[in-house]
C-alpha positions in Angstrom: 0.0 0.0 0.0 2.9 2.3 0.3 3.2 2.4 -3.5 0.0 1.1 -4.9 -3.4 -0.3 -3.9 -3.9 -4.0 -3.2 -6.7 -5.9 -4.9 -8.5 -8.2 -2.5 -11.6 -10.4 -2.4 -14.0 -10.3 0.5 -17.4 -11.6 1.5 -19.8 -8.7 0.9 -23.2 -10.5 0.8 -24.0 -10.1 4.5 -26.4 -7.5 5.8 -23.8 -5.9 8.0 -21.6 -5.1 5.0 -24.4 -4.3 2.7 -25.8 -1.7 5.0 -22.5 -0.2 6.3 -22.7 3.6 6.6 -19.7 4.9 8.7 -17.1 4.1 11.3 -14.7 1.2 11.5 -16.6 -1.9 10.3 -16.4 -4.8 12.8 -19.6 -6.5 11.7 -20.5 -10.1 11.1 -19.3 -11.6 7.9 -17.8 -14.9 6.7 -15.2 -16.0 4.2 -17.2 -17.0 1.2 -15.4 -14.6 -1.1 -17.8 -12.9 -3.6 -16.7 -9.4 -4.2 -13.5 -7.6 -5.3 -12.3 -4.3 -3.6 -9.1 -2.4 -3.3 -7.2 -1.6 -0.1 -5.9 1.9 -0.5 -4.6 2.7 2.9 -4.8 2.0 6.6 -5.1 3.9 9.9 -6.0 3.8 13.6 -9.2 5.1 15.0 -9.3 7.4 18.1 -10.2 4.3 20.2 -7.1 2.5 19.0 -8.9 0.2 16.5 -6.7 -0.5 13.5 -8.4 -0.5 10.1 -7.9 -0.9 6.4 -9.2 1.9 4.1 -11.1 0.0 1.4 -12.4 1.4 -1.9 -15.6 -0.3 -3.0 -17.0 -0.3 -6.6 -20.5 0.6 -5.4 -21.9 4.1 -5.6 -20.5 7.0 -3.6 -23.7 7.1 -1.5 -22.7 3.7 0.1 -20.5 3.7 3.2 -18.2 6.7 3.6 -18.4 8.1 0.0 -17.8 4.7 -1.5 -15.2 3.6 1.0 -15.3 1.4 4.1 -12.9 1.3 7.0 -12.5 -2.4 7.9 -11.0 -3.6 11.1 -7.5 -5.1 10.7 -5.3 -7.1 13.0 -8.2 -9.5 13.9 -7.6 -12.8 15.5 -8.2 -14.9 12.4 -5.6 -15.4 9.6 -8.3 -14.9 7.0 -9.0 -11.4 8.2 -12.4 -9.8 8.6 -14.7 -10.9 5.8 -11.8 -12.9 4.3 -9.8 -9.8 3.4 -6.5 -11.5 3.8 -7.3 -14.6 1.8 -6.8 -13.5 -1.8 -4.7 -10.4 -2.3 -2.8 -9.3 -5.4 -0.7 -6.4 -6.5 1.6 -5.7 -9.4 5.4 -6.2 -9.1 7.8 -4.3 -11.3 10.4 -6.8 -12.5 12.3 -4.7 -15.1 13.5 -1.1 -15.5 11.4 1.6 -17.1 9.9 0.6 -20.4 11.9 0.9 -23.6 11.2 4.2 -25.3 10.1 3.7 -28.9 10.1 6.1 -31.7 6.6 7.0 -32.9 5.6 5.5 -36.2 4.9 8.1 -38.9 
């Protein structure tokens, strides 16, 4: 997350997730992954709860303007709603791309 977002899968079918509106989400959900989102940051709430900042693909009137703060550092290895089960991010394996001359 220091350099780019991380794509993750989560279980989003539960009512707690569907009707999330604000605050750090600590609701009930499982690990039947059914939705893709992006982790774009992280933070700590005033009460000390650590969270991921997650961008959802739903409309901006869902959650916190299309985002959800999901509790992190939970006791399960799968993470809340399975957020730690299937993550992916790009890795740059070569130097900057070769500059090509434009075709005329």
